[in-house]
N, C-alpha and C positions, 0 to 999 in steps of 0.2 A: 523306309518308313518317311511317312510327310511329320515336316516340324511343328509346334506346337507353340500358335505366336498370338499375344492378344489383341482386342482390337487397339487397341490404346501404341500399340506401334507401329502401327501402318498411320494413322492420326499424325503422328513424330516424324515418322520419313517421308510422309508428304510435306508438311511442313517445311523440313530441313531440305527437299527439292524443292520447293519454292524459291526458297531465301537461296538457295544455289544459283538459280535460278536469272535471282534480281541482281545478284552480284555478277555476276557474270554480265551481263545487261551494262552494269557502272563499270564493263571495263577493269573488276579490279578479281582477285582471286579471293575462293573461297574453301579453305580443307579443311574437310569435316573429320574429327574425333571419334574416339571410342566408339561404336551405338546403345549399347549396353549399360553404361552408369547414367549415373547422376550430376549433372550440373554443365557445365562449360560443353555446347552440342559444337562447334566447331570455333574456326578462326576467319577473320577477313583480315587481307591483306589490301593493301590501297595503293595503287600502281600509277605511276606516269611514264608514258610510253614514248620512247626517243620519237621528236619531233620531226624526223624524216619519215618513220611509219605513216605518220597524217596527211603527207603533202599532198596526195593524191586523193583525199577524200575528203567530199563536202561536207559535212558536219562532223568536225573531229569533237570529242566528247570533253575534250579540255583547251582552253583557249587560254 
């Protein structure tokens, strides 16, 4: 049997997907928390990669 989901849930999931994509482009980590509650939906962890990782990259995100 199929699961019943409100349209608002799909809107929320689309928003979280967009946030995750943007955070990953920023070279940070997005950790989504429980999907079926109220309040905080996730955490963003700011990271700084090791300098050797960006050695051969033309546009490192951090300078």
